[in-house]
C-alpha positions as CSV (number, residue, x, y, z in Angstrom):
1,M,92.2,82.4,111.6
2,Q,90.2,81.1,108.6
3,D,88.6,84.5,108.0
4,F,92.1,86.1,108.0
5,E,93.4,83.6,105.5
6,K,90.3,83.8,103.3
7,R,90.5,87.6,103.2
8,A,94.1,87.5,102.1
9,G,93.3,84.9,99.4
10,D,90.4,86.9,98.0
11,V,92.4,90.2,98.0
12,Y,95.3,88.4,96.3
13,I,93.0,87.3,93.4
14,I,91.6,90.8,92.7
15,L,94.9,92.5,93.3
16,D,96.8,90.2,90.9
17,K,94.3,91.1,88.1
18,A,94.8,94.8,88.8
19,Y,98.6,94.4,88.8
20,Q,98.5,92.8,85.4
21,V,96.6,95.9,84.0
22,L,98.9,98.4,85.7
23,A,102.2,96.6,84.9
24,N,101.4,96.7,81.2
25,E,103.2,99.8,80.0
26,H,100.9,100.2,77.0
27,I,97.9,100.7,79.2
28,Q,99.4,103.7,81.0
29,Q,96.6,105.9,79.8
30,V,93.3,107.0,81.3
31,S,90.8,104.2,80.5
32,I,88.1,102.5,82.5
33,A,90.2,99.4,83.0
34,Y,93.2,101.4,84.2
35,L,91.0,103.4,86.7
36,E,89.4,100.2,88.0
37,A,92.9,98.7,88.5
38,V,94.0,101.8,90.5
39,A,90.9,101.6,92.7
40,T,91.5,97.9,93.2
41,V,95.1,98.4,94.2
42,K,94.1,101.1,96.7
43,F,91.5,98.7,98.2
44,G,94.0,95.9,98.3
45,L,96.6,98.1,100.0
46,Q,94.0,99.1,102.7
47,V,93.3,95.5,103.4
48,T,97.1,94.8,103.4
49,V,97.7,97.5,106.0
50,H,95.3,95.7,108.4
51,L,96.8,92.3,107.7
52,L,100.3,93.7,108.3
53,H,99.2,95.2,111.6
54,S,97.4,92.0,112.7
55,Q,100.5,90.0,111.7
56,C,102.8,92.2,113.7
57,Y,100.6,93.0,116.8
58,G,97.9,90.3,116.8
59,S,97.8,86.6,117.4
60,E,97.3,85.8,113.7
61,S,100.1,83.7,112.2
62,S,101.2,84.0,108.7
63,S,99.6,81.6,106.3
64,E,100.6,80.8,102.8
65,S,97.8,83.1,101.4
66,V,99.0,86.0,103.6
67,F,102.6,85.4,102.4
68,D,101.4,85.3,98.8
69,L,99.5,88.6,99.2
70,L,102.4,90.4,100.9
71,H,104.8,89.2,98.1
72,L,102.4,90.6,95.5
73,V,102.0,93.9,97.3
74,Q,105.8,94.0,97.5
75,K,106.0,93.5,93.7
76,I,103.4,96.3,93.2
77,C,105.2,98.7,95.5
78,L,108.6,98.1,93.9
79,N,107.5,98.1,90.2
80,P,109.0,101.1,88.5
81,V,106.3,101.2,85.8
82,I,103.6,101.6,88.4
83,N,105.4,104.0,90.7
84,V,105.8,107.5,89.4
85,T,109.3,108.8,89.8
86,D,111.0,112.1,89.4
87,A,113.9,111.4,87.0
88,S,115.9,114.4,88.2
89,Y,116.0,113.0,91.8
90,G,115.5,109.4,91.0
91,K,113.0,109.1,93.9
92,D,109.4,108.0,94.2
93,V,106.9,110.9,94.0
94,T,103.7,108.9,94.2
95,G,102.3,105.5,93.7
96,P,101.4,102.4,95.7
97,A,104.6,102.4,97.7
98,I,104.0,105.9,99.1
99,Y,100.3,105.3,99.5
100,L,101.0,102.1,101.6
101,V,103.2,104.1,104.0
102,K,100.6,106.9,104.3
103,L,97.8,104.4,105.0
104,L,99.8,102.6,107.6
105,V,100.7,105.8,109.4
106,R,97.2,107.3,109.2
107,E,95.6,104.1,110.5
108,F,98.1,102.9,113.1
109,G,100.7,105.6,113.6
110,S,104.4,106.0,112.9
111,A,105.4,103.6,115.6
112,S,103.6,100.8,113.8
113,L,105.3,101.7,110.5
114,V,108.7,101.4,112.2
115,N,107.8,98.1,113.8
116,I,106.3,96.6,110.7
117,S,109.3,97.8,108.6
118,R,111.6,95.8,110.8
119,I,109.9,92.7,109.6
120,H,109.2,93.9,106.1
121,K,112.1,96.1,105.1
122,W,110.7,96.8,101.6
123,I,107.7,98.7,103.1
124,I,109.5,102.1,103.3
125,P,110.5,103.2,99.8
126,D,114.1,104.4,99.2
127,S,112.9,108.0,98.9
128,L,111.6,107.9,102.5
129,Q,114.5,105.9,103.8
130,S,116.8,108.9,103.6
131,S,114.2,111.4,105.0
132,N,114.9,112.8,108.4
133,L,111.4,111.8,109.6
134,V,112.0,108.1,109.1
135,G,115.5,108.4,110.4
136,L,114.2,109.9,113.6
137,M,111.5,107.3,114.0
138,K,114.0,104.5,114.0
139,Y,115.5,105.5,117.3
């Protein structure tokens, strides 16, 4: 249990720093700081996928550090500055929200995505909510 909480706390710290870089609209250019922040977010999302799965299927209970990390990941995934959208469709094209779903499905399968999304409804972006694939998985 302590390792689970410590990992969530450590990832929160580095992910929060990366979020500050990515959320700053003026840094939306290719720089070393920006690339490091992208890599950090990808790493943080990989850890988050495992924490979400453990939370849903394991015996681990949610601690305050896990709750804080999930809240930060939710902010990252729902931030319109970070997520690239197609203005003509108004839908996510790429970004942390889509990457999180891909990681979850690749690592644990679509059934896990459905089960975890019942607890954390924000996990599936709006652009995927309306897709036939997600609609079929819900039943």
